[in-house]
C-alpha positions in Angstrom: 99.3 86.6 83.8 97.2 88.9 81.9 97.7 92.3 81.7 94.5 95.1 81.3 94.9 98.7 80.6 91.9 100.8 81.8 93.0 104.2 81.3 96.0 106.1 79.7 95.3 110.1 80.5 96.6 112.1 82.3 94.8 114.1 85.4 91.5 114.2 83.0 89.6 112.0 80.9 89.6 112.9 77.0 87.0 111.3 74.5 89.0 108.7 73.8 90.9 107.9 77.2 89.9 107.5 80.4 92.0 108.0 84.0 94.4 105.7 85.1 93.5 101.8 86.3 95.2 98.9 85.2 94.1 95.4 86.6 96.2 92.0 86.9 94.8 89.2 86.4 96.2 85.6 87.5 95.1 81.9 88.9 91.4 83.5 88.7 92.2 86.7 90.8 92.2 90.5 89.6 94.8 92.6 91.4 93.7 96.5 90.4 96.3 99.1 90.2 94.7 102.5 90.9 91.2 103.6 90.4 90.4 106.4 88.7 87.0 108.2 87.8 85.7 105.9 85.6 87.4 102.5 86.1 83.8 100.8 86.9 82.9 101.7 82.7 86.3 100.5 81.8 85.9 97.3 83.5 81.8 96.1 82.3 83.2 97.6 78.6 86.4 95.2 78.9 84.5 92.3 80.5 86.4 92.1 83.6 84.2 90.9 87.1 84.4 93.3 89.5 83.4 90.2 92.0 87.2 88.8 91.8 88.8 91.6 93.1 90.1 91.2 96.2 93.1 94.2 96.8 93.5 97.4 95.2 96.8 99.1 94.7 96.7 102.7 95.2 99.6 105.0 94.2 99.4 108.2 95.7 95.9 110.3 96.5 95.5 112.5 93.1 92.0 112.7 92.4 92.4 111.0 89.0 94.1 107.7 90.4 91.6 107.2 93.7 87.7 109.0 92.5 86.7 105.8 91.2 86.8 104.1 94.5 83.5 105.4 95.8 81.4 104.1 93.2 83.1 100.4 93.1 82.3 99.4 96.6 79.2 101.0 96.4 78.9 98.8 92.9 79.8 95.8 94.9 78.0 96.4 98.1 74.6 96.7 95.8 76.1 93.5 94.2 75.9 91.6 97.4 79.8 91.1 97.8 80.7 89.4 101.6 84.0 88.4 101.4 86.9 91.2 101.9 88.1 94.0 99.9 91.6 94.9 100.9 93.6 98.6 100.0 96.5 99.6 99.7 98.1 102.9 99.6 99.6 105.5 100.8 98.9 107.3 104.3 95.2 109.5 103.9 93.6 106.4 101.8 92.3 105.3 105.0 90.4 108.6 105.4 89.6 109.2 101.8 87.7 105.5 102.5 86.1 106.5 105.1 84.4 109.9 103.6 83.5 107.7 100.4 81.7 105.0 102.8 80.0 107.8 105.0 79.0 110.3 102.9 75.8 111.8 103.2 75.4 109.0 106.2 77.3 106.0 107.3 76.6 103.2 104.6 77.1 100.2 106.2 78.6 97.5 104.0 77.9 93.7 103.3 81.5 92.8 103.2 84.7 94.6 105.3 86.8 97.4 103.6 90.5 96.9 105.1 93.0 99.5 104.2 96.8 98.4 104.9 98.0 102.9 104.6 101.5 102.5 103.4 104.4 105.1 104.9 105.3 107.6 102.7 109.3 106.1 102.4 107.8 102.3 102.8 109.4 99.8 101.0 109.6 96.0 101.0 106.4 93.0 101.2 102.9 94.6 100.9 101.3 91.2 101.3 101.7 87.8 100.0 98.8 86.6 97.9 99.3 82.6 96.9 101.9 82.0 94.4 103.2 85.1 94.4 104.1 88.6 96.7 103.6 92.6 95.9 106.3 94.7 96.8 106.3 98.4 97.1 108.9 101.0 96.9 108.9 104.8 97.3 108.4 107.4 94.0 109.1 110.9 93.6 105.9 112.6 93.2 104.4 116.3 94.3 102.4 114.1 97.2 103.5 111.1 98.6 103.6 107.6 96.1 103.9 104.2 95.8 105.6 102.1 92.8 104.1 98.4 93.1 105.1 95.0 92.0 103.6 91.5 91.3 106.3 88.9 91.3 105.4 85.2 91.6 107.2 83.0 93.2 110.0 81.0 91.2 108.3 77.4 90.1 109.9 74.0 90.3 112.3 72.8 87.8 110.7 70.4 84.7 110.6 67.3 85.4 112.5 65.0 82.6 110.1 62.1 82.0 112.7 60.5 79.5 115.5 60.4 81.4 113.8 59.3 84.7 111.8 56.7 82.4 115.9 55.2 81.9 116.8 55.7 85.3 114.3 53.2 86.3 112.3 56.0 88.2 108.6 54.6 88.8 105.3 56.6 88.5 103.9 58.2 92.1 105.4 59.6 95.5 108.8 59.0 94.5 108.7 61.7 91.6 107.0 64.0 93.5 109.7 63.6 96.2 112.7 64.5 93.5 110.8 67.7 92.5 110.8 68.5 96.2 114.5 68.3 96.2 114.9 65.0 97.4 117.8 62.5 96.9 115.6 58.7 96.7 117.1 55.4 96.5 115.4 52.9 94.0 114.3 49.2 94.7 117.8 48.0 92.2 119.5 50.2 94.7 119.9 53.4 92.3 120.6 57.0 94.1 118.5 59.2 91.7 119.1 63.1 92.3 117.3 65.6 91.9 119.7 67.6 89.5 119.5 64.2 87.5 115.7 64.5 86.1 114.4 68.6 86.9 116.0 71.0 85.6 116.7 74.4 87.3 114.2 76.7 89.4 112.0 78.6 86.5 111.6 82.4 87.3 108.1 83.7 88.5 106.8 86.2 86.0 106.8 90.1 87.6 104.6 93.1 86.7 105.9 96.5 88.1 103.6 99.1 88.0 105.2 103.5 88.9 102.8 105.9 88.0 102.8 108.9 89.1 106.7 109.7 89.4 110.0 112.0 88.2 112.4 109.3 87.2 113.7 107.8 90.7 115.9 105.0 92.5 112.1 103.6 93.8 110.9 103.0 90.0 114.5 101.4 88.8 114.0 99.2 91.8 110.7 98.1 90.9 111.5 97.6 86.9 114.4 95.4 87.6 114.8 92.7 85.4 111.2 92.9 85.4 108.9 90.5 82.5 106.8 93.9 81.9 107.0 97.6 83.4 103.9 99.9 83.3 105.7 103.3 83.9 103.9 107.2 83.4 104.8 108.8 80.1 103.4 111.8 80.7 105.3 114.3 78.4 107.4 114.8 75.5 110.9 116.3 75.4 109.4 119.5 74.6 108.1 119.8 78.1 111.2 118.0 80.3 110.8 121.3 82.1 107.2 121.0 83.6 107.9 116.9 84.3 110.6 118.0 86.1 108.8 120.6 88.2 105.8 118.5 88.5 107.2 115.4 89.5 106.5 113.4 85.9 108.2 111.4 83.5 108.8 111.8 79.9 108.5 109.0 77.9 112.6 109.1 76.7 113.1 109.1 80.8 110.8 106.3 81.3 112.3 104.5 78.2 115.5 105.2 79.8 114.3 103.4 83.3 113.6 100.4 81.5 116.5 100.1 79.4 118.7 100.6 82.7 116.3 97.5 84.7 116.4 95.2 82.1 113.2 95.1 81.9 111.6 92.4 79.0 108.8 95.0 78.1 107.7 98.5 78.8 104.6 99.3 78.6 104.3 103.3 78.8 101.1 105.3 79.5 99.7 108.6 81.7 99.8 110.7 78.7 99.1 114.4 79.1 95.3 115.4 77.5 97.9 117.0 75.0 98.9 113.9 73.0 95.8 112.7 73.0 95.2 111.0 69.3 97.0 111.4 66.7 99.7 113.6 68.3 100.5 110.1 70.3 102.4 109.0 67.6 105.3 111.5 69.0 105.3 110.6 72.0 106.4 107.0 70.5 108.9 108.1 68.4 110.8 109.4 71.5 110.5 106.3 73.6 111.3 103.8 71.0 115.0 105.7 70.7 115.8 104.6 73.8 113.6 101.1 73.8 112.6 100.3 70.9 110.3 97.8 72.0 108.0 99.8 73.8 104.6 99.2 73.8 102.4 102.5 73.7 99.1 102.1 76.0 95.7 102.5 74.7 92.5 102.4 76.9 91.3 98.5 76.9 94.9 97.2 75.5 95.8 93.2 76.7 99.4 91.7 77.0 100.0 88.5 78.1 103.0 87.3 80.2 
């Protein structure tokens, strides 16, 4: 699984930073979180094929998170896409997509756009993918907002080849039965249980994405024991009052959520334009006081899980 941060700026782009957009690439599939203005350019710049998209997850309907959708859908149509595109987001996302594809006149798309609108208090499974599921929880912003978590299914434990050989377990279907949790009896009468040759289940990888939000229970739930938490960190301590009023998070507050949730890694993003360039170092210092190993996102950052 690989994370690619496309844009890290809040509200407006800067010369160095684009607007919100992040992709998660796994098993040949690319999942897009948010689609701010300029997302297509960032995808091209980062060599991420648009044809790989099946699902787009929108956190909320502020322009810096959705204004890139129209252009992306248009480009997918020009590239003669035929398979469906799934867009998930809060109520109102269908109206926005219909407007973008219907102005100035309805566009006949060569593929189906399937929109899944989520209620403001939705919590649970958004959809089941191949080997993973996407979960959602409500966030706390000035308009309805949703956070997401990609959770891979747990994998079977590792098969102990040496122990299987010692016990006389032959290659072939019998080993497969043991991996699936079945007890087997060998030709010589030896009974072999799964726990004799198969280790404990391996935890699936996970990524949580929480933009835009004030500190809340929803982001804490999504971040619980996650491999990587991607969380907004719009302001430094000096603007904590503004963060409260505008329902955003300071980097110290975001780092606290990552720490309390037991996140293994924390990527801070969605910085106010006032922190462009060297001023980002001030944010980083405040966050590291709580979560020393935090990663300050930059456009184009790639993180392997």
